C-alpha positions, -999 to 999 in steps of 0.1 A, spaced: -788 129 263 -760 103 272 -744 84 242 -751 45 241 -722 23 237 -721 13 200 -706 -22 207 -734 -29 233 -763 -22 209 -747 -42 180 -739 -69 207 -703 -72 197 -682 -91 222 -647 -95 204 -632 -59 191 -612 -70 158 -575 -53 157 -579 -64 121 -608 -39 114 -587 -8 107 -619 14 95 -633 8 129 -597 14 149 -593 49 131 -629 58 148 -613 56 182 -580 74 176 -576 111 175 -562 130 142 -529 126 159 -533 89 166 -539 88 202 -565 67 217 -598 88 223 -613 88 259 -646 72 266 -664 105 276 -658 118 240 -662 83 225 -693 72 244 -683 36 247 -690 16 279 -659 7 299 -657 -32 289 -657 -21 252 -634 8 258 -607 -16 271 -611 -39 244 -610 -11 217 -575 1 235 -563 -33 235 -571 -37 199 -553 -3 190 -522 -14 212 -521 -48 192 -526 -31 160 -495 -5 163 -474 -35 176 -479 -54 142 -479 -21 124 -512 -18 111 -519 16 128 -496 42 134 -486 55 170 -487 91 156 -497 107 126 
């Protein structure tokens, strides 16, 4: 069965870049952004997650590489 988007289920419209625990779920052990088919997130939320991770990296909250 296909995974359901966790953000759609919880009706989240804004992915917070300060929520590091959440962002770590969507990065690999090497610090790369996990693709949609692996994370099970819909396109809209995948783009928001990627944006949040990139913003968190810019501010140095999340590392570019581990």
